N, C-alpha and C positions, 0 to 999 in steps of 0.2 A: 345622295349617299350619306348616311350617318355613321360616324366612327366614334365609339365610346372613348373617352379620354383614357380610361384604364388600359384598354387594348392598345391604344396608340402609344402609351408610354412603355408598354411591354414589348410590342412588336418593332417599334422603330429602332431601338438599340440593336435588335437581333439582325435587322437588315443592315444597319450601319457596321456591324461586326464583320461583314464580309469584306470590308475595305481595310481591315486591320490584320496585319500578319499574313498577308497573302490573300488569295481568292477564297480560300476556305475559312479564313478567320481563326485558324488554329495556330497557337504559339507553341513552339517546341519547348519541352521540358529541359531545364538547364542540366548539362552533363557535369557541371562543376559547381562547387559550393559558392564561388565568387562570380559565376557567370550570370548576367542578367537574363531574365526571361520575360514573362508578362509584366513584371515589376522589377525594380532594382534589387540586387542581392541583399543589401543591408536592410531594406524595407521588408523583403521576404523573410529574413531571419527574425526580425521584430514581430511580424505578424504570426509566425509559427509559435514563438514564445507566448503570444497573446492567446492563440488557439489552445495552447496547453495550460491556460489559466494563470500564466505568470503575470503578476501585477494586478490580478482581479482581487478586490477586497474580500477578506475572509467572510464578511457578513453576506456576501453574495454566494458563497459556497455553503455555508452553514447559517441558516436563518436565525437559529436560536441555540444558545449553549446547551439547552436541555436535549437537543437532538444529538449531541456528542458528549455524553457524560464521561467522567473519569473511568479509565480502564475499559474503553469500548473501541470497536471498530465498525465503520460503516461503509458498505459496498455500494457502488453506483455505476450507472451507465451515463456516458456523456452525450447529451443531446446535441447532435451536429448542427441543427438549426439554430441552437442557442450560440454556438461558437461562430457560426456563419454571421449571425446578427452582430456579434462583437467585431468581426472583421469589417463588415459593411459599415458599421458606425465609425470605426477608426478611419476607413478610407473616405468616408463622406466629409470628414473635416477638411479635406483638400478640394472639395467642390465649391465653386463660387457661383456659377450660374447653371442654367439648364443644359447648356452644351457640355459642361463638365460632367453633369449627372448622367447624360445620355452616353457619353464616352465610358464613364465608369461602369454603367450597366452593361455595355457591350463587351467590356473586357472582363467582367467579374467571373464568368464561367471559366475562363483560362486561368485567372488568379486563383480560384478555388481549387482547380485541378492541380495547379502547381503546389499550392500549400499542402494538399493531401499527400503529395510525394515527399515534400520536404519535412513533414512531421516525422516520417519514418527515419530520416537522416539526422534528426536533432541531437541524439546522444551517440552518434556513430564515432568510433575511435578515429582520431586524426590520421589521415594517410590511408585508411582502409577503403575498399571499394564501396561506392554509393549503393544504397539499396533501391531496387526498382519497385514499381507498384505503389498503390496508395493505401493509406490506412482506412479500413472500411468501418470498423467500430472501435470505440475507445471506452474502456472500463477502468475501474480503479477502486481505491479505498482511502479513507482517512482514518488513521489510527491515533487515538489519544491514550497515552500510557507512560508509566514511569520507565518502561523499557526503552522508549525513544530517547529520553533524556539520559538514562543510565548507560546506553550503548549507542552512541551517535553513529557508529559504523554498522548498523543492522543490515543484514543481507536480505533482499527480497528477490525471489525467483518465481516466475509464473510458467506453467506448463500447459500445453494443449492436451496432454494425456498424463495419467498418473505414473511417474517413474517407479520402476520395480527394484532399483539398486538398493544396496545397503544404506544405512543412515550416514555413513562416512563417505559416501560417493560424492564426486564433484561433477559439475555440469558446465562445460565450457560454453561460451557465448554462441558458438557455431552449432551446438547441439540442436537438431531439427525440432526437438520437442519443446525447447525453450521459446518463450514469447518475449518480444522486445519490450524493454521499459522505455516509455516515452518521456516520463518524468518521475523523479524521485527526490523530494526535497522536504526538509523540515521547515514547516511554516512557523513553528514556535518551539521552544525547547522540548516539549512533550507531545507535539503534533506532527505526524508524518503524512505526506500526500504522495501517492503513487498512482501513475497512469500506465495502462497496458495498451499494446498494439493488438487489440482484439479482446475476446472474452475467454479467459483461461479456465481450465477444468480444475486445476490444483495450483495452489500458491503456497510457497514456503517463506515464512518469516523467521530468521535465524540470527542468533547472536554472532558477532564476528568471531572468526577463528584465528585472528592474528597473534594472540598471546595466550599464555596459561592463566586460568582463572581459578581463584580459590574463593570458597564461600560455603553457604548452606542453603537449604530449601527453607524459605520463609513463608509463614502463613499468618494471616491477621484474623484473630477471633476476639470479638467484643472490644475492638480498639487496641488489643494487645498483640504484640509480635511474638511469634513462637518460631524458633529456628531448629531444624533437625538435619541430620545427615545419616547416610548408610555406612556402617563399618565395612572396610575393605580388607581383603586378604593381601598380606605384604608380598607374597611370592607371585600370585597370579594376577594381581591388580583387579580382581573381580569383586563385586559386592558379595559379602557373606550371606548365604541364604538364611531365611528365618525371619519370623515377624518381630523377634526381640532384638534384631540388628539395627533398628532405627534408634539413633542416639539423640536425645534432646540436648541442645547446646546450653550449658549453664553460663550465666553472666555474673560478673563480679558484683558482690553485695556491698561494696564499700563506697557507694554513691556514684560510681563511674557507670552511668547508664549506658547500655549497649556495648560495653567492653566484654569480650569473651574471656571466661576464666579457662585459660589453656591447661593449667595444671589439673583442674577438675575433669577436663576431657581426657587427659592422659590416664587418670585414675579409672575412669569409666571404661576406657578401651582395654585396660589391664585386667578387668574382670574375666573369670573363666567363661562367661557366656559369650565373649567375643573372641573365639579362638582364631589364631592366624594373623592378628593385627600387628604383632611384634611389640606390643606395648608392655609385655610381661617384664622385660628387662629394661624398660624405659624407652621412650620414643626419641630417636635422634631427628635431626631436622628433615632428612629425606623421607623418613617414615611418617612424620607429621604431615608433610606436604602431600604424600600419597593419600592420606585420609581426607584431606580437604580440597583436593583438586576437583573441579567440576567441569564437565564437557559442555560445549555450547548447546544452549536449549533451542529447539526448533519447534515452531508451531505450524501445523499443517492445516490449511483450509481447502476443502474440496466438496464434491457433490455428496450429500448425506445419503443418497439412495444407492450409491455404488461403493460406499465404504462399509466394511463389515464391522459389527460390534458397536453400532451407534447408540448414543444415549437416547432414550425415548423423548419425544418432543415435550411431553408433559413434565419432564424433569427440569428442563432448561427454560420452559415458557410457562409462567403462571399468570393467567389473566387476572386483572384487578377486579373485573366485574363480569358477570355472565350475561349472555345475550337476553335471556328471559328477564333478568332483573332490570336490564336497561330498558326493555320494552315496557315493563310494568311501571318504572319510574317516569318514563318520557310520555307514554301515551295513556295508560290507564289512569294515572293520578291526574292528568290534564282533563280527562273526561269526568272524573269524580273528584273534583277539588276538595269536597267536603270530607 
């Protein structure tokens, strides 16, 4: 009888597994964060962080900086075979001989199942009930933007369905439509990594609502910044309708670059074309604040086919070279080098 070495190394640990954790070889999932299971609790927590890419060099997440240019977001799925390989590599450091490797192979299915459950509990509120079930799929994004450094407390919410509530609605953690965040961390001052428990349909990225914000809408054209804001009605707090209600923010011309000329703004708002601002008799501090307050900005990412009024793909995607030109350059020119 001939037994291949490959089959021997795969089947022997499975037979040996029947002697571990009872006749069935099954190890019960821990019911407490500090309870041991297939592996000690401290090692389990460390491996969960490793599976969520904590400590993984950034070069292994983004192979080249050109793949993550400034003001960009990149969405991805996490290959579970890749994270399984990370765990296997970490555990193999404790194997010395063939017996250790056979025992590790026998235990690994139980270890992997246990880590699948513990991933879901990684960001659970202390003292709250543990989550059951395992994480089936992990998706996420890497965001590189000035918004990350400007607002370190960005809110990220993922939903299984598109919520229909108003923009000022809140969504508690227990909302059945919300998907759990497995990890949310700034890898650099302007780089944010987020991992989801599953594949969301809609994701909200929103500025924090903790405080009042004052400012303008800023656009960059030809390397120059241009700031604007909409004039508001003093009594209703609503934007005054009309195309001429967009005010261009003046800056001081005395060498103080980037310093707003607040007196010039007051004179602009006092013009008859901006009725209701209250600037006709001079703006007091409260009226000035009313004009400059800005609500938290929310960026919504979702399925383009289900969202009405989408921008045509040709508007946002401009190929640098056409297929026909590529074929001509690559193949025709090779056949006719002259």
